[in-house]
C-alpha positions in Angstrom: 165.1 113.6 18.5 161.8 112.9 20.2 161.7 116.6 21.0 162.0 117.5 17.3 159.3 115.0 16.3 157.0 116.3 19.1 157.5 119.9 18.1 156.8 119.1 14.4 153.7 117.1 15.4 152.5 120.0 17.5 153.0 122.4 14.7 151.1 120.1 12.3 148.2 119.8 14.7 148.1 123.6 15.2 148.1 124.2 11.5 145.3 121.8 10.9 143.2 123.6 13.6 143.7 127.1 12.2 143.2 125.8 8.6 139.8 124.4 9.6 138.9 127.7 11.2 139.9 129.6 8.0 138.1 127.2 5.8 135.0 127.6 7.9 135.1 131.4 7.4 135.9 131.1 3.7 132.3 131.0 2.6 131.1 133.9 4.8 132.7 136.8 3.0 131.0 139.2 0.7 131.6 139.1 -3.1 134.3 141.2 -4.5 137.7 142.2 -3.4 139.3 145.2 -1.7 141.4 147.7 -3.6 143.3 150.5 -1.8 145.0 153.6 -3.1 147.0 156.3 -1.3 146.7 160.0 -2.1 148.4 162.8 -0.1 149.0 160.4 2.7 145.4 159.3 2.8 144.2 155.7 2.1 141.1 155.2 0.1 139.2 151.9 -0.1 137.3 150.5 -3.1 135.2 147.4 -3.5 135.9 145.7 -6.9 133.1 143.4 -7.9 133.8 142.8 -11.6 136.8 140.9 -12.9 137.9 143.5 -15.4 137.1 146.5 -13.2 140.3 148.3 -12.3 138.6 151.0 -10.2 135.8 149.7 -8.1 133.1 151.3 -5.9 134.5 153.8 -3.4 133.9 152.8 0.3 133.8 155.7 2.7 135.8 154.7 5.7 133.3 156.3 8.2 130.4 154.5 6.7 131.7 151.2 5.3 134.4 150.1 7.8 132.7 146.8 8.4 132.7 146.0 4.6 136.3 147.1 4.3 137.4 144.8 7.1 135.5 141.9 5.7 137.1 142.3 2.3 140.5 142.7 3.8 139.9 139.5 5.9 138.8 137.7 2.7 142.1 138.6 1.0 144.1 137.5 4.0 142.1 134.3 4.3 143.0 133.4 0.7 146.7 134.0 1.1 146.8 132.3 4.6 145.1 129.1 3.4 147.7 128.8 0.6 150.7 129.5 2.9 149.4 127.2 5.7 148.7 124.4 3.2 152.2 124.7 1.8 153.7 124.6 5.2 151.6 121.7 6.3 152.5 119.7 3.3 156.2 120.4 3.8 156.1 119.4 7.5 154.2 116.2 6.9 156.7 115.2 4.1 159.7 116.1 6.3 158.3 114.2 9.3 157.7 111.1 7.2 161.2 111.2 5.8 162.8 112.1 9.2 161.1 109.2 11.0 162.3 106.8 8.4 165.9 107.9 8.8 166.3 108.6 12.5 169.8 107.5 13.6 168.5 105.5 16.6 167.2 102.8 14.3 170.8 101.8 13.4 171.0 100.4 16.9 167.3 99.5 17.5 167.2 97.4 14.3 170.0 95.2 15.5 169.2 91.8 16.9 169.4 91.5 20.7 172.7 89.5 20.4 174.3 92.3 18.4 172.9 95.0 20.6 174.7 93.3 23.5 178.0 93.5 21.6 178.0 97.2 20.7 177.5 100.6 22.4 175.0 102.9 20.9 176.4 106.3 20.0 173.0 107.9 20.8 171.7 107.0 24.3 168.1 105.6 24.3 165.3 107.0 26.4 165.7 104.4 29.1 169.4 104.8 29.3 169.1 108.6 29.6 166.4 108.2 32.3 168.6 105.7 34.2 171.6 108.0 34.2 169.4 110.9 35.3 167.8 108.9 38.1 171.2 107.7 39.4 172.5 111.2 40.0 173.2 112.0 43.6 172.3 115.3 45.3 172.0 116.9 48.7 168.3 116.8 49.7 166.5 119.5 51.7 168.1 119.6 55.2 165.1 121.3 56.8 163.6 119.2 59.6 164.7 115.9 58.2 163.0 114.2 61.2 159.7 115.0 59.6 160.4 112.6 56.8 158.6 109.6 58.3 156.5 108.2 55.5 157.9 105.4 53.4 157.6 105.1 49.6 157.7 102.0 47.5 161.1 103.1 46.2 162.4 102.9 49.8 162.8 106.6 50.6 161.3 108.8 53.3 158.9 111.7 52.5 157.1 114.3 54.7 153.4 113.4 54.2 151.0 110.6 53.3 150.0 112.5 50.2 153.6 112.9 49.0 154.1 109.1 49.6 151.0 108.5 47.4 152.3 110.8 44.7 155.8 109.2 44.9 154.3 105.7 44.6 152.2 106.9 41.6 155.3 108.2 39.8 157.1 105.0 40.6 154.3 102.8 39.3 153.9 104.9 36.1 157.7 104.7 35.4 158.2 108.4 35.6 161.8 109.2 36.8 161.8 111.6 39.8 163.9 113.1 42.5 162.4 114.0 45.9 163.4 117.5 47.3 166.2 117.9 44.8 167.8 121.4 45.0 167.2 124.0 42.3 169.4 127.1 42.2 167.5 130.2 41.4 168.8 133.2 39.5 169.6 135.1 42.7 171.7 132.2 43.9 169.2 131.0 46.5 168.2 127.3 46.7 164.7 125.9 46.5 163.6 122.3 47.0 160.6 121.4 44.9 158.7 118.4 46.3 159.4 116.4 43.1 161.6 117.0 40.1 160.5 114.8 37.2 162.1 113.8 33.9 160.0 113.6 30.8 161.6 110.6 29.1 160.3 111.4 25.6 161.9 114.8 25.5 164.5 114.9 28.3 162.7 117.9 29.8 162.7 118.5 33.5 159.4 119.3 35.1 158.7 120.3 38.7 155.8 119.1 40.8 154.7 120.8 44.0 152.1 119.4 46.4 150.2 122.0 48.4 148.7 120.1 51.3 147.3 122.7 53.6 145.3 125.0 51.4 142.7 125.6 54.2 145.3 127.5 56.1 145.5 131.2 55.2 149.2 131.6 56.1 150.0 128.5 54.1 148.1 129.9 51.1 150.0 133.2 51.2 153.3 131.3 51.4 152.2 129.1 48.4 151.4 132.2 46.3 154.8 133.7 47.2 156.5 130.5 46.2 154.6 130.5 42.8 155.7 134.1 42.2 159.4 133.1 42.9 159.1 130.2 40.5 157.6 132.3 37.8 160.3 134.9 38.1 162.8 132.0 37.5 161.1 130.6 34.4 159.2 127.9 36.3 155.4 128.1 35.9 152.3 126.1 35.0 151.9 125.4 31.3 155.6 125.2 30.9 157.5 123.1 33.4 155.5 123.1 36.7 152.7 120.8 37.8 151.0 121.1 41.2 148.6 119.1 43.3 146.6 120.3 46.3 144.2 119.3 49.0 142.0 120.8 51.7 139.9 119.3 54.5 136.8 119.2 52.2 138.8 118.3 49.0 141.1 115.4 49.6 143.9 114.4 47.2 142.4 113.6 43.8 144.3 110.5 42.9 142.5 109.7 39.7 142.9 113.3 38.5 146.6 113.4 39.3 147.2 110.1 37.5 145.4 111.5 34.4 147.4 114.7 34.6 150.7 112.8 34.8 149.7 110.5 32.0 148.8 113.4 29.7 151.9 115.6 30.5 154.7 113.2 31.3 154.1 110.0 29.2 
């Protein structure tokens, strides 16, 4: 349900942005409207300035293309603003009605005593997260002896930076698995550093930490890994986050926290 609400809210925000852009352009168009006609497969353009004029002033394409485009854009602007306003009104009305009637409230509105007596037919966000977090999996078997850094959740990771990131996820209440296997389209297995669950939507997001970006060979391997992920539908802007550090650019803890807050909470 949260996914639907988020999608509708995103569409509403998008429509408001483009409507503002169209409204801003609205007053910049020339007077009149564009009329077109077709003769022998050739399109002719006319500028109609008077209300009762059915013919208009002929606009030679090779001389008046700028004017033709502006008049065409003016007509599109008018129709777009009406269509976008209608859609925006419909979505806002639907969202208001939907939020009032969401099925989860049948459970959430119960007193605590009654909640303890019944089982919700629709799992709540925390229940879904708890079930996801409790799933068992076979972690990356590669050089397990290198997992020597402790996290607050009581697991072992391979670097101090990964331990910092793991503790940050734990503190922020973001469910995560460390080095959980992901099967690619060709059947091969990859082990992203962290697999995260976005509680609001149930989406899975991967987080990779690139800790040796000073090293040329490591950078090449990193780019290769990113290519593989992209070929498998995993890429930044969709379902992949990444952090990095070099000798001169240590782990940006504040920046990472802000990124996680904006993308995962």
